VOFI-555153 format. One record per residue (C-alpha): x, y, z. Coordinates in nm, 2 decimals. Last residue first. Layout:
BEGIN
X; Y; Z
...
//
This chain:
BEGIN
-0.54; 2.16; 2.03
-0.53; 1.84; 2.23
-0.86; 1.69; 2.11
-0.77; 1.78; 1.73
-0.44; 1.56; 1.78
-0.68; 1.28; 1.90
-0.89; 1.26; 1.58
-0.56; 1.32; 1.36
-0.42; 1.02; 1.53
-0.74; 0.83; 1.44
-0.71; 0.96; 1.08
-0.35; 0.84; 1.06
-0.48; 0.48; 1.15
-0.80; 0.48; 0.96
-0.66; 0.56; 0.62
-0.94; 0.74; 0.43
-0.97; 0.82; 0.06
-1.32; 0.94; -0.04
-1.38; 0.90; -0.41
-1.37; 0.52; -0.38
-1.12; 0.26; -0.45
-1.24; -0.10; -0.38
-1.16; -0.23; -0.05
-0.83; -0.43; -0.05
-0.88; -0.79; -0.18
-0.76; -1.04; 0.08
-0.89; -1.35; -0.12
-1.06; -1.50; 0.19
-1.27; -1.72; -0.03
-1.62; -1.63; 0.13
-1.51; -1.25; 0.16
-1.27; -1.07; 0.40
-1.29; -0.72; 0.30
-0.95; -0.55; 0.32
-0.88; -0.22; 0.50
-0.56; -0.04; 0.44
-0.68; 0.24; 0.20
-1.05; 0.28; 0.20
-1.10; 0.28; 0.58
-1.48; 0.37; 0.67
-1.52; 0.09; 0.91
-1.19; 0.20; 1.09
-1.34; 0.56; 1.13
-1.67; 0.42; 1.26
-1.47; 0.22; 1.53
-1.32; 0.55; 1.63
-1.65; 0.72; 1.64
-1.79; 0.44; 1.85
-1.52; 0.45; 2.09
-1.54; 0.83; 2.14
-1.92; 0.82; 2.19
-1.90; 0.56; 2.45
-1.64; 0.76; 2.62
-1.85; 1.07; 2.63
-2.15; 0.87; 2.77
-1.94; 0.72; 3.05
-2.08; 0.36; 3.12
-1.82; 0.16; 2.92
-1.89; -0.20; 3.01
-1.58; -0.41; 3.11
-1.44; -0.73; 2.98
-1.20; -0.94; 3.18
-1.01; -1.26; 3.08
-0.90; -1.57; 3.27
-0.82; -1.82; 3.02
-0.95; -2.18; 2.91
-1.31; -2.14; 2.81
-1.37; -1.78; 2.66
-1.02; -1.70; 2.54
-0.92; -2.06; 2.45
-1.25; -2.11; 2.25
-1.18; -1.79; 2.05
-1.40; -1.49; 2.06
-1.12; -1.26; 2.17
-1.11; -1.15; 2.52
-0.90; -0.88; 2.67
-1.16; -0.61; 2.72
-1.39; -0.34; 2.59
-1.78; -0.31; 2.61
-2.03; -0.06; 2.46
-2.39; -0.09; 2.48
-2.61; 0.13; 2.26
-2.97; 0.22; 2.40
-3.13; 0.24; 2.06
-3.28; -0.11; 2.06
-2.97; -0.27; 2.22
-2.75; -0.20; 1.93
-2.47; -0.40; 2.07
-2.08; -0.30; 2.04
-1.79; -0.53; 2.15
-1.44; -0.37; 2.14
-1.12; -0.58; 2.16
-0.80; -0.38; 2.08
-0.49; -0.52; 1.91
-0.47; -0.38; 1.56
-0.08; -0.38; 1.52
0.03; -0.03; 1.41
0.18; 0.06; 1.07
-0.12; -0.10; 0.88
-0.33; -0.43; 0.85
-0.69; -0.36; 0.88
-0.94; -0.66; 0.83
-1.32; -0.59; 0.75
-1.58; -0.87; 0.77
-1.93; -0.82; 0.66
-2.24; -1.03; 0.81
-2.58; -1.00; 0.69
-2.54; -1.26; 0.41
-2.41; -1.52; 0.69
-2.60; -1.83; 0.66
-2.91; -1.81; 0.44
-2.69; -1.69; 0.16
-2.32; -1.69; 0.23
-2.18; -1.34; 0.28
-1.93; -1.43; 0.56
-1.73; -1.73; 0.65
-1.65; -1.73; 1.02
-1.31; -1.89; 1.10
-1.15; -1.54; 1.12
-0.79; -1.54; 1.24
-0.61; -1.22; 1.23
-0.72; -0.85; 1.24
-1.10; -0.88; 1.26
-1.33; -0.59; 1.23
-1.68; -0.73; 1.22
-2.01; -0.58; 1.11
-2.33; -0.74; 1.18
-2.68; -0.64; 1.07
-2.94; -0.85; 1.25
-3.18; -0.99; 1.01
-3.27; -1.31; 1.20
-3.05; -1.51; 0.96
-2.76; -1.28; 1.06
-2.85; -1.35; 1.41
-2.84; -1.72; 1.37
-2.50; -1.69; 1.19
-2.37; -1.49; 1.49
-2.48; -1.76; 1.72
-2.30; -2.03; 1.50
-1.99; -1.81; 1.51
-2.02; -1.80; 1.89
-2.04; -2.19; 1.91
-1.77; -2.24; 1.67
-1.52; -2.03; 1.85
-1.27; -1.88; 1.59
-1.28; -1.50; 1.59
-0.94; -1.33; 1.62
-0.78; -1.00; 1.70
-1.12; -0.85; 1.78
-1.37; -0.57; 1.69
-1.73; -0.64; 1.71
-2.03; -0.45; 1.57
-2.37; -0.58; 1.63
-2.70; -0.45; 1.50
-3.08; -0.46; 1.54
-3.31; -0.20; 1.46
-3.66; -0.31; 1.56
-3.90; -0.53; 1.37
-3.97; -0.76; 1.67
-3.78; -1.03; 1.50
-3.48; -0.79; 1.48
-3.50; -0.69; 1.85
-3.52; -1.07; 1.95
-3.20; -1.14; 1.76
-3.04; -0.85; 1.91
-3.12; -0.97; 2.25
-2.98; -1.31; 2.15
-2.64; -1.13; 2.07
-2.63; -1.00; 2.42
-2.73; -1.32; 2.60
-2.47; -1.52; 2.41
-2.21; -1.24; 2.51
-2.32; -1.28; 2.87
-2.30; -1.65; 2.87
-1.96; -1.66; 2.72
-1.83; -1.41; 2.95
-1.95; -1.55; 3.26
-1.71; -1.79; 3.42
-1.41; -1.87; 3.18
-1.39; -1.58; 3.14
-1.51; -1.28; 3.33
-1.76; -1.03; 3.19
-1.78; -0.71; 3.42
-2.13; -0.59; 3.54
-2.31; -0.87; 3.73
-2.01; -1.04; 3.88
-2.00; -1.34; 4.14
-1.64; -1.44; 4.11
-1.60; -1.81; 4.12
-1.36; -2.01; 4.33
-1.27; -1.77; 4.62
-0.95; -1.70; 4.81
-0.74; -1.87; 4.57
-0.52; -1.58; 4.49
-0.63; -1.55; 4.15
-1.00; -1.58; 4.23
-0.98; -1.31; 4.49
-0.80; -1.09; 4.22
-1.13; -1.15; 4.01
-1.33; -1.05; 4.32
-1.14; -0.71; 4.34
-1.23; -0.63; 3.98
-1.59; -0.68; 4.08
-1.54; -0.43; 4.36
-1.41; -0.20; 4.11
-1.69; -0.22; 3.86
-1.94; -0.17; 4.16
-1.77; 0.14; 4.32
-1.70; 0.31; 3.97
-1.35; 0.45; 4.04
-1.25; 0.40; 3.69
-0.95; 0.39; 3.46
-1.01; 0.24; 3.13
-0.76; 0.12; 2.87
-0.80; 0.09; 2.49
-0.52; -0.08; 2.27
-0.35; -0.01; 1.93
-0.02; -0.20; 1.94
0.30; -0.05; 1.86
0.39; 0.23; 2.12
0.21; 0.05; 2.38
0.40; -0.25; 2.30
0.71; -0.11; 2.45
0.57; 0.03; 2.76
0.40; -0.31; 2.86
0.11; -0.34; 3.08
-0.06; -0.55; 2.84
-0.34; -0.45; 2.60
-0.73; -0.45; 2.61
-0.74; -0.27; 2.94
-0.92; -0.25; 3.28
-0.78; 0.00; 3.55
-0.92; 0.02; 3.87
-0.97; 0.22; 4.18
-1.13; 0.15; 4.53
-1.20; 0.40; 4.80
-1.17; 0.30; 5.15
-1.31; 0.56; 5.39
-1.11; 0.73; 5.68
-1.11; 1.06; 5.49
-0.96; 0.87; 5.17
-0.78; 0.54; 5.24
-0.68; 0.42; 4.90
-0.73; 0.06; 4.74
-0.58; 0.00; 4.40
-0.69; -0.27; 4.14
-0.50; -0.33; 3.81
-0.63; -0.54; 3.52
-0.50; -0.68; 3.17
-0.67; -1.03; 3.17
-0.47; -1.31; 3.00
-0.44; -1.56; 3.31
-0.37; -1.89; 3.14
-0.54; -2.21; 3.25
-0.43; -2.54; 3.35
-0.27; -2.45; 3.67
-0.29; -2.07; 3.75
0.03; -1.90; 3.68
0.29; -1.76; 3.95
0.15; -1.54; 4.24
0.38; -1.28; 4.38
0.33; -1.13; 4.71
0.54; -0.80; 4.71
0.82; -0.74; 4.95
1.09; -0.59; 4.75
1.27; -0.93; 4.68
0.95; -1.06; 4.56
0.89; -0.80; 4.30
1.23; -0.84; 4.16
1.20; -1.22; 4.16
0.87; -1.19; 3.97
1.03; -0.94; 3.72
1.29; -1.21; 3.63
1.03; -1.49; 3.59
0.83; -1.26; 3.35
1.16; -1.22; 3.15
1.21; -1.60; 3.13
0.84; -1.66; 3.05
0.81; -1.41; 2.78
0.83; -1.67; 2.49
0.49; -1.80; 2.55
0.30; -1.63; 2.83
0.32; -1.94; 3.07
0.47; -1.74; 3.35
0.15; -1.55; 3.40
0.25; -1.30; 3.69
-0.01; -1.22; 3.93
0.14; -0.93; 4.15
0.00; -0.85; 4.49
0.13; -0.54; 4.68
0.02; -0.45; 5.03
0.21; -0.12; 5.06
0.54; -0.12; 5.27
0.74; 0.13; 5.07
0.93; -0.16; 4.92
0.61; -0.31; 4.79
0.53; 0.04; 4.62
0.88; 0.05; 4.49
0.86; -0.28; 4.31
0.52; -0.18; 4.16
0.68; 0.15; 4.05
0.99; -0.03; 3.89
0.74; -0.24; 3.70
0.58; 0.07; 3.56
0.91; 0.21; 3.48
1.00; -0.08; 3.27
1.30; -0.24; 3.13
1.24; -0.60; 2.99
0.88; -0.50; 2.92
0.64; -0.73; 3.07
0.40; -0.98; 2.89
0.12; -1.10; 3.10
0.13; -0.91; 3.43
-0.18; -0.90; 3.64
-0.20; -0.63; 3.91
-0.30; -0.56; 4.28
-0.22; -0.26; 4.49
-0.32; -0.21; 4.84
-0.29; 0.07; 5.11
-0.27; 0.41; 4.91
-0.31; 0.69; 5.14
0.08; 0.73; 5.19
0.11; 0.79; 4.81
0.46; 0.70; 4.71
0.38; 0.38; 4.51
0.04; 0.51; 4.39
0.18; 0.81; 4.21
0.43; 0.58; 4.03
0.15; 0.33; 3.96
-0.10; 0.61; 3.82
0.21; 0.78; 3.64
0.27; 0.46; 3.45
-0.08; 0.44; 3.35
-0.10; 0.79; 3.26
0.23; 0.77; 3.05
0.08; 0.53; 2.80
0.06; 0.83; 2.55
-0.22; 0.87; 2.33
-0.20; 0.75; 1.96
-0.03; 0.45; 2.08
-0.26; 0.42; 2.28
-0.62; 0.48; 2.33
-0.68; 0.59; 2.69
-1.03; 0.64; 2.86
-1.05; 0.82; 3.20
-1.36; 0.78; 3.42
-1.47; 1.10; 3.57
-1.41; 1.32; 3.89
-1.28; 1.02; 4.09
-1.04; 0.94; 3.80
-0.90; 1.30; 3.81
-0.87; 1.30; 4.18
-0.68; 0.97; 4.18
-0.45; 1.08; 3.90
-0.34; 1.38; 4.11
-0.23; 1.73; 4.00
-0.43; 1.70; 3.68
-0.26; 1.81; 3.36
-0.18; 1.44; 3.28
-0.55; 1.36; 3.26
-0.57; 1.54; 2.93
-0.36; 1.27; 2.75
-0.05; 1.38; 2.58
-0.01; 1.26; 2.21
0.20; 0.96; 2.13
0.46; 1.05; 1.85
0.34; 0.98; 1.49
0.66; 0.99; 1.32
0.64; 1.00; 0.93
0.69; 0.65; 0.78
1.02; 0.54; 0.67
1.24; 0.63; 0.39
1.39; 0.94; 0.55
1.68; 1.04; 0.33
2.05; 1.09; 0.46
2.16; 0.75; 0.31
2.32; 0.45; 0.49
1.97; 0.30; 0.60
2.07; 0.00; 0.78
1.83; -0.31; 0.79
1.75; -0.34; 1.16
1.39; -0.49; 1.12
1.53; -0.66; 0.82
1.67; -0.92; 1.07
1.32; -1.07; 1.06
1.43; -1.20; 0.72
1.59; -1.49; 0.89
1.68; -1.68; 0.59
1.87; -1.59; 0.29
1.92; -1.77; -0.04
1.55; -1.80; -0.09
1.30; -2.05; 0.05
1.19; -2.41; 0.00
1.02; -2.55; 0.30
1.09; -2.91; 0.41
0.87; -3.04; 0.70
0.60; -3.16; 0.48
0.86; -3.39; 0.30
0.97; -3.56; 0.61
1.24; -3.46; 0.88
1.47; -3.72; 1.05
1.73; -3.46; 1.07
1.98; -3.68; 0.93
1.74; -3.82; 0.66
1.63; -3.47; 0.55
1.98; -3.33; 0.56
2.11; -3.59; 0.32
1.82; -3.57; 0.07
1.84; -3.18; 0.06
2.24; -3.24; -0.01
2.15; -3.48; -0.29
1.88; -3.24; -0.42
2.11; -2.95; -0.47
2.03; -2.65; -0.28
1.90; -2.37; -0.51
1.57; -2.32; -0.32
1.78; -2.25; -0.02
1.64; -2.45; 0.30
1.38; -2.40; 0.57
1.34; -2.71; 0.77
1.01; -2.66; 0.98
0.85; -2.84; 1.28
1.20; -2.98; 1.41
1.14; -3.16; 1.74
1.21; -2.96; 2.06
1.59; -2.92; 2.16
1.59; -2.53; 2.22
1.25; -2.55; 2.41
1.39; -2.81; 2.66
1.58; -2.52; 2.82
1.25; -2.36; 2.93
1.14; -2.69; 3.11
1.30; -2.63; 3.44
1.16; -2.28; 3.48
0.82; -2.40; 3.39
0.84; -2.69; 3.66
0.97; -2.44; 3.91
0.66; -2.20; 3.85
0.44; -2.50; 3.86
0.55; -2.60; 4.22
0.40; -2.93; 4.28
0.07; -3.08; 4.17
-0.18; -2.92; 3.94
0.02; -2.84; 3.63
0.11; -3.22; 3.56
0.30; -3.30; 3.23
0.43; -2.95; 3.16
0.49; -2.99; 2.79
0.71; -2.68; 2.72
0.57; -2.61; 2.37
0.82; -2.44; 2.13
0.86; -2.72; 1.88
1.16; -2.63; 1.65
1.23; -2.41; 1.37
1.54; -2.50; 1.18
1.74; -2.28; 0.94
1.97; -2.37; 0.63
2.12; -2.16; 0.36
2.34; -2.29; 0.10
2.71; -2.34; 0.07
2.93; -2.43; -0.25
3.24; -2.61; -0.16
3.58; -2.50; -0.31
3.76; -2.78; -0.49
4.08; -2.90; -0.31
3.89; -2.96; 0.02
3.84; -2.74; 0.32
3.84; -2.44; 0.11
3.99; -2.10; 0.26
3.93; -1.86; -0.02
3.57; -2.00; -0.10
3.51; -1.97; 0.28
3.58; -1.59; 0.25
3.31; -1.54; -0.02
3.06; -1.76; 0.14
3.12; -1.59; 0.47
3.10; -1.23; 0.35
2.79; -1.35; 0.18
2.62; -1.46; 0.49
2.72; -1.14; 0.66
2.46; -1.00; 0.41
2.59; -0.71; 0.18
2.53; -0.34; 0.18
2.67; -0.11; -0.10
2.59; 0.26; -0.09
2.63; 0.46; -0.42
2.75; 0.83; -0.44
3.05; 0.75; -0.63
3.15; 0.48; -0.38
3.02; 0.45; -0.03
3.22; 0.24; 0.21
3.08; -0.10; 0.26
2.79; -0.17; 0.50
2.78; -0.52; 0.66
2.43; -0.67; 0.74
2.34; -0.95; 1.00
2.53; -0.74; 1.27
2.76; -0.99; 1.47
2.67; -1.16; 1.79
2.47; -1.44; 1.61
2.78; -1.60; 1.43
2.66; -1.78; 1.12
2.68; -2.15; 1.22
2.86; -2.37; 0.96
2.74; -2.72; 0.88
2.95; -2.96; 0.66
2.85; -3.25; 0.47
3.03; -3.59; 0.42
2.97; -3.91; 0.21
2.99; -3.81; -0.16
3.22; -3.50; -0.09
3.23; -3.20; 0.11
2.86; -3.11; 0.05
2.77; -2.78; 0.19
2.54; -2.62; 0.46
2.54; -2.27; 0.58
2.37; -2.21; 0.90
2.12; -1.96; 1.08
1.99; -2.02; 1.42
1.62; -2.04; 1.48
1.65; -2.34; 1.70
2.01; -2.49; 1.69
2.11; -2.74; 1.43
2.12; -3.09; 1.57
2.31; -3.34; 1.34
2.42; -3.65; 1.51
2.08; -3.80; 1.55
2.14; -4.05; 1.26
2.46; -4.07; 1.05
2.43; -4.19; 0.69
2.55; -3.86; 0.53
2.86; -3.84; 0.76
2.88; -3.50; 0.94
3.12; -3.21; 0.97
3.09; -2.93; 1.21
3.21; -2.56; 1.19
3.12; -2.29; 1.46
3.28; -1.97; 1.33
3.38; -1.71; 1.60
3.75; -1.71; 1.51
3.70; -1.63; 1.15
3.44; -1.37; 1.19
3.57; -1.05; 1.32
3.94; -0.99; 1.21
3.98; -1.26; 0.93
3.63; -1.21; 0.80
3.65; -0.83; 0.82
3.98; -0.82; 0.64
3.87; -1.06; 0.35
3.55; -0.87; 0.32
3.73; -0.54; 0.28
3.97; -0.68; 0.03
3.67; -0.83; -0.17
3.50; -0.50; -0.16
3.78; -0.33; -0.31
3.80; -0.58; -0.59
3.43; -0.54; -0.65
3.18; -0.78; -0.49
2.91; -0.88; -0.72
2.96; -1.28; -0.67
2.95; -1.21; -0.30
2.59; -1.09; -0.31
2.48; -0.72; -0.32
2.22; -0.49; -0.16
2.27; -0.17; -0.35
2.14; 0.15; -0.20
2.13; 0.44; -0.44
1.78; 0.53; -0.37
1.68; 0.37; -0.70
1.89; 0.08; -0.61
1.66; 0.02; -0.31
1.35; 0.03; -0.54
1.51; -0.22; -0.76
1.58; -0.46; -0.44
1.23; -0.40; -0.30
1.02; -0.47; -0.62
1.14; -0.75; -0.84
1.37; -0.95; -0.59
1.19; -0.89; -0.25
0.83; -0.89; -0.39
0.93; -1.21; -0.60
1.08; -1.38; -0.30
0.79; -1.31; -0.08
0.55; -1.43; -0.35
0.74; -1.76; -0.37
0.74; -1.79; 0.00
0.35; -1.71; 0.01
0.29; -2.00; -0.24
0.52; -2.24; -0.06
0.34; -2.14; 0.28
0.00; -2.22; 0.12
0.12; -2.56; 0.00
0.29; -2.63; 0.33
-0.02; -2.56; 0.52
-0.23; -2.76; 0.30
0.01; -3.05; 0.36
-0.03; -2.99; 0.73
-0.40; -2.98; 0.72
-0.41; -3.29; 0.53
-0.18; -3.48; 0.78
-0.39; -3.34; 1.06
-0.72; -3.52; 0.93
-1.00; -3.34; 1.13
-0.88; -3.16; 1.45
-0.93; -3.19; 1.82
-1.25; -3.41; 1.83
-1.11; -3.64; 1.56
-0.79; -3.67; 1.74
-0.99; -3.81; 2.05
-1.13; -4.10; 1.86
-0.80; -4.15; 1.67
-0.57; -4.18; 1.95
-0.33; -3.88; 1.99
0.01; -3.89; 1.79
-0.12; -3.70; 1.50
-0.23; -3.43; 1.75
0.14; -3.37; 1.83
0.21; -3.27; 1.48
-0.07; -3.03; 1.49
0.05; -2.87; 1.80
0.39; -2.82; 1.64
0.24; -2.66; 1.33
0.08; -2.40; 1.56
0.36; -2.32; 1.79
0.71; -2.32; 1.63
0.59; -2.31; 1.29
0.36; -2.02; 1.34
0.64; -1.84; 1.55
0.87; -1.84; 1.25
0.59; -1.74; 1.01
0.53; -1.44; 1.23
0.89; -1.33; 1.23
0.92; -1.39; 0.84
0.60; -1.17; 0.79
0.71; -0.91; 1.03
1.05; -0.88; 0.86
0.88; -0.84; 0.51
0.66; -0.59; 0.68
0.98; -0.40; 0.79
1.11; -0.40; 0.42
0.78; -0.24; 0.32
0.82; 0.03; 0.60
1.18; 0.10; 0.46
1.04; 0.18; 0.12
0.76; 0.40; 0.23
0.41; 0.26; 0.20
0.20; 0.34; -0.09
0.41; 0.11; -0.28
0.20; -0.19; -0.13
0.42; -0.50; -0.18
0.54; -0.52; 0.18
0.19; -0.44; 0.29
0.05; -0.74; 0.09
0.30; -0.96; 0.29
0.12; -0.87; 0.61
-0.22; -0.95; 0.45
-0.07; -1.29; 0.36
0.00; -1.32; 0.73
-0.36; -1.28; 0.78
-0.44; -1.56; 0.51
-0.20; -1.78; 0.70
-0.40; -1.74; 1.02
-0.71; -1.85; 0.82
-0.52; -2.15; 0.73
-0.46; -2.21; 1.10
-0.81; -2.16; 1.21
-0.98; -2.36; 0.94
-1.26; -2.15; 0.76
-1.60; -2.25; 0.89
-1.93; -2.30; 0.75
-1.94; -2.37; 0.38
-1.61; -2.54; 0.39
-1.28; -2.36; 0.41
-0.93; -2.31; 0.28
-0.95; -2.56; 0.00
-1.15; -2.33; -0.22
-0.88; -2.08; -0.21
//
């Protein structure tokens, strides 16, 4: 892995590929139930699709920038693209090996056989012919192309195709219907279950209906296209309208990956490459099947439970209160979903929507669920005459259309909707409520690490704080005043707000630990984030390490910091946990000479989060909640089953086995379960 890093920094995109390798490791980990391992193959595939649509497209665009500016953005983009291709090829081979040598045999052990068309029995063939004629034949989109044509071949983004050579001068492309299930389940025979890809139903049936005298052989093809919207000017005109008009362009973006069947003949590969105007770095060799994200819905025809044991969200104590507002007034409320239910957040908004004392509601929406009681409550509050302001980030990639839909609903019900801030994303997850209590205005706020989204709240681990702290809530209101253009800079002393104060305050907190270490006092930093990429913050952590500050990092995804290097980072350890839930929370802990400081919020230490996004990080003042967060972080730092130590070469080795077996996510669930008993 020497090519992945220099002595100071890992390249961010290559580091991300090492994260996706950790996902792939979970597919191979036989400690996971079989269908969970299959699900990790789907996650790996889905992650890689987005990586090519977003990150690879960005690098390709940098290639077109003038050289002086390009050097500031990325060093040698062609070299990076080649290394990405090299790493992806290695991982694709590992993916194929796991699927063929582990998953398929283990499925057969459960009497589940995933078969291809050459393995069809006589009965299977008859059923396949009937299904093709009745359900597929009339849905097929078939096109022919001459091999020397240019710009005639335009496969749709992320769609599946079968490609075949009709003769020396002509190729055929057949789009696999997207409105049919990807998998077909045959009737059980002698206790055995047989499943096939719809791809194989087509390959077999097309063999029976050849377009030439000799049946054509077909091979899988999929194109990933540039997902950027390329809004030229965000500062003039209506940004929301520009985004809406740009969305259709996404389907027509430049190809950033041409994923083809490894068995495809070279002549067909060359023809496709020429027609698609692709180069060698765009071609990725895969297996006979693409879109493994469809394995999220891989059928289980048996009566066996081959997935994880359910961990239903636990009720939060605040739900026992008659009023959310009175409970928050008495004590700050800390939530940690998906271990605890997201219901308190929904209930807070539903209560606010019908409470005659509530006068104002302000909220930021980054990624909204398509169906949402929470959003229904916001619309109801506006309909009931409350002053409702909703900031909707329409530049939340791949959620633009859904966010626009909800914006229209809110506006229809009387809410003031603000769409996107020019040249900056609003990534904060904040809610502000004003309530008239005994002729006095009382403020309430909710600050979280995760989105206002009921679906992801069951899949992502996140913290949320409900508070009536007068100064915290006042500062949250200032953030909303920035969002509606009333003020330019929010003057805050307690909460950290990017791009205004977060970097400065984080720098101050790290420098304090450096001073404590130099004074001979205990000095430590514990940071939990999705990604760590900002070079200035990494340099600061290196300085802290050199000064003797003990630094423990919990980083799920990108980590550009190189740990364990003498005279640079020898006091820094990095742990990464990949398990059934996506680790998404951001927690910042500083020793502070014995008076520990704890913060939670939406900001990773990436340049984009500190400089180009509006983020909010809040201190945790409640002693009980500080203790809870620290205990939960300690559980993660003690994980001996799903934790990897990220070393100087990012080899992704699991933590060495120890006598104490601890898997942090189930242990965290037990932690909260004990609180409810």
